[in-house]
N, C-alpha and C positions, 0 to 999 in steps of 0.2 A: 245622715239619713239612715233608714233601716234597710235600704236596698230594694224597696218595693216601688219606688217612684219611677214612673214612666210617662210618656206622653199621654195625657188624658186620664191619668191614674195618680191620685194624690193621697199620701198618708196624712192622717190627722195626728192624734196622739194615742199612745197605748192606754188601754183601759186596765189591763193587767198583763201578766206574762204571756197569755195566749190570745187575747182579743184586742182589737183596736178599731177605731173609726177610720174609714177610708172614704174617699170621694172619687168616683170615676164617671167618665162620659160614655154614653152609648153611641158608638160609631154608626153612621148612616147605613153602612153595609151589613150591620150586625143582624143576625137572625132573631135577635131579641126584640127588634122594633115591631111594634104592633101587638105584642104579647102582654097579657096581664101579669102582674107581679106573681100572683099565685101559680101561674102556668110556667114561669121561668124556672122554678126549682133551683135557683142559685143558692149556694150555701152562705147566705147573708141575711141580715135583717135590715131592710130599707127603712130608714127613719125620716128621710127628707128628700124631696126631689126639687132641684132647681130647673125650671123650664122657662126659657125666654127670660122675662124679668120677674117671674113669680117663683116663690118658694112655697111648698105645701107638704103636709104630711100625707103620704099615700095610703090607700087602702089596698086590700088584696086584689080588687078588680081594676085598679088603676093600670091603664095601658102605657107601656114604655114607648116613648117617641125618640126619633133620632136626635141626638145632641142633648138629651136630658142628662143632667148630672145628678147621680144618685149618691147620697150620703148614707153609708151603711156601717153596721156593726158586724165585724167578721172575725173569724178565727184565722190567725196568721197562716196556718197551714193550708187554708183554702185559697189563698191569693193566687197562686199559679193557675189553678183551675179557672178562677174568675177571669183572669187575663186572657187565657186561651179562648174561653167562650165568648168574650167580648170581641175578639179579633177574628172570629170565624162566624159562620152562619149556623153553627151547631146548636140545636135545641135538644135537651135530654128529656 
């Protein structure tokens, strides 16, 4: 593994030397719950959301719900910030 795997945070494959696809779950205690993707200002490009038994391509106004699993394209250097923001209630 590349050292980024953690509970609720799964790496996919590298796209190139700096970017990769990741999947992570939004914890129920996260301050991200109820916010639209555009308002999150996370350093990722969300390409797919798994919600309950549905998969869909989100829009900027899609609101994040607890336990959503987001598949994102991300710069590897941003992964620590994403992990921190998922585990806290911080919204920037």
